[in-house]
N, C-alpha and C positions, 0 to 999 in steps of 0.2 A: 032650792038649797042655798048657803053663803055659801065665799069663798072659803072660809075658814075650814066651812065644813067639809069642804072639799077637800083642803089643803090635809085635813084628818086623816080623812080617805086613800090621800095620794098616799101618804108620809105608811098605810098599813097595806100598800101594795104589797106582793111575794114575788119577790123578781122569781121564786122558782116557776110559780102559776103562770106569770106573765111570759116565763120563756115555754113553756111548754103549749101556751097559744102561737107562740110564731114558731113553734116546730110543725106544729097539729098545720097553720096557713102554708108556710113553704117561702122561704128566698132567698134567692142569690144573684144578688146585682151584676149585670148585664152589660155596664157599661154605657149606656144608650145612651145617657148625659138628657134626659127629659125633665130630669126633674131639676136639673140644675140651668132650661133654657125657659125659654119663653113659651106662652100656651096659645092655642091658636082656639079662643071661645068663642060665644054670639055674638059678641060686638069686635069680631075681629082679631090680632096677635094681644096679647096679653101678657103685662113685664112679668119677669119672673119675680113673686115675693116669698121671701125666706124671713121669717122674724130672729132677731139676735141681740142676745141680753146687750147691755151695756161693758160688764165685764169681759165679755167676747168679744165686742169689738175692739175695748186696750189688746184684750190677749192679740188681735191679731196685728193691731198696730204694731206691738211691740214685734211680731217673727217676720214684719212683712215691711219693717219700717213706712209704711203706706201711713198718711195723714185720714181723719175721721172720715170725710169724704168722700175716701178711697175705699172705705171699707162699709158702709153703712150710709143708707139715706131715707128719710123721715116714711113713716108708713103712709103711706100715698091713702089711707082708706080715710075720711073725713077732711080732706084736703077739696079747695073749690079751684078751677083754672080761674084767675085772673091776667091783668094786661101783662104781668112781668114771669106769670107761671103761675106754679102752686102758692096756695095761700091759706092759711088758717090755721086750728089746733087741732094736734093728731096725736097715736099714742102708739109709741114704743117707735123701734128704728125697724128698718130690713135691710138684708144686704145688699149694697152697690148693685146695681145692671150695666152692663153697654149700651152704648147707641141702638139695639137689635133688642134688649130685652132680657138679653139672657145674664147670668151672674158673673160679673163682673173678673170670679176666682176660676171660672167655666176654663179647658182647652179642650180640644176636638183634633185628634191626628187620624185620618185616616179613618171617618167613621169612629172611632173608640175618644170617650171621653172621659175625661180627666177631672181633678180636684187640684189646684196647685197647692195649697193651703190645707191638704189631705188632711197631716196633723194636729189640727187646728182649727178646723172648722164646727159650728157651730152646731147644740149640740140637735137641733132639726133638722140637720143634715144628718148626724150620726144615726138618729133613730129612724129615716122614713126606708119605709113606706109606713112606719108604724105611727099610730097614737093610743093616747089612752082616751076613754068614753068617760070625763072626768069634764062637768062644768068649769070653766074658766080654763081649761086647756083648750091651748090649738090644734087647726089643723094644717098639715100639710098641702100643697098643691096636690088635689085632683081628689076628686069625689071616693069617699068612700065603699069600698067595692065587698067587704068581707067583715065577718066581726066574729071572735071569738072568747069571749069571755070580757076581761072587761077592753082588749086587743081591740082596733079596728086595723086593716088594711085598704090603703088607696091606691087608685090607679098605680101601677107599675108592673113593666115585661118580664121582672124580676119572679111577680110573686107565684106562690106553687112550685115552686123549686127547691129539692134537696136544703136542707142548714144545720150542719153540724151541733152539736149541743152546745157546745165554749161559744160558739158565736150566737147563737137563739141568746145564751146569757148573756153576754156582752150588750146584745141588744136592748133584751130586757130590764140589764141595770141601768143604759143608758136613757132610758124610754120609762123608768121610775123619777130618776133622774130631771128630768126633761119637766113631767108633768109639774113637782115640785118646785123647780124653778119657776115652770110658769104662772102657779099658782100665789107664789110669792110676790113674787111679779105687780100680779094683777092686784093683791091687796095693799102694796106699796103706793101704786099709781094712786089706785081708789084713799091712799090716808093722805097722800102727799098732792092731791092736785087740787087748786084752783085757779080760777079761768087766769088764763095770761091778756085777754083781750089785747092779739094781735091786730096790727095797722092793716091797712092794707098793702098787699104784697109780700106779707110776710109769716115766714111759718115759725111755728112754737111746734115741741117735740116733748111728752109729758113722759119721764119714764119714771122708774123706781127713786132713782136721784133728786128727781123735781124738771123746773122747765128750762129748757135749752133751746137751743138754734141750731139749723142744720149740720151746724160745724162741728156739736156738741158743745161747745161752752153752756155754762149755767145761766139765767137769766135772775137778776139777781131781783129780791122785793119783789 
């Protein structure tokens, strides 16, 4: 099935049905911070990786007065380690991380986690630990551990807890919006993509707005 077909499916998602599925699975954030921190995988500690759209980067820049590099980094998948660091071409952006691999906007006090940009956090953060089972829509960190209808639930200690209808509907609305945005982004990237043939030591990021340098500035030509 093409991304265009999946986009039609995403736009037809019923928020009430998604909310029913979220209620059935259940969820309450425990503020453990696991979704904001680096994970321990088979190859050791893995950096927190959360997709962020180009306009979400700008919104965070506006609300924090940080520059592009403070907010986002090139998605590491597809890049290779060269003599001067990562190099090559990649698609999309990930939230920036600290030296220990945690989200740069994550803060913790006495074991309780908090997002320092909570009101402006990206859609993938607003919808965790859920995703929609559509090709072309991304899965957040953590394997899917449950699924009801089109709603997948990913590893999170808050799953299985009671959730009120208002919160379930809010999550469902954001989940539908995210699925649509991810597919629109994927279609735009594929339509605009042209290999930039980066030089050694150079990174090029392809997003829905074209080819860019790691600082977010466009590459002309």
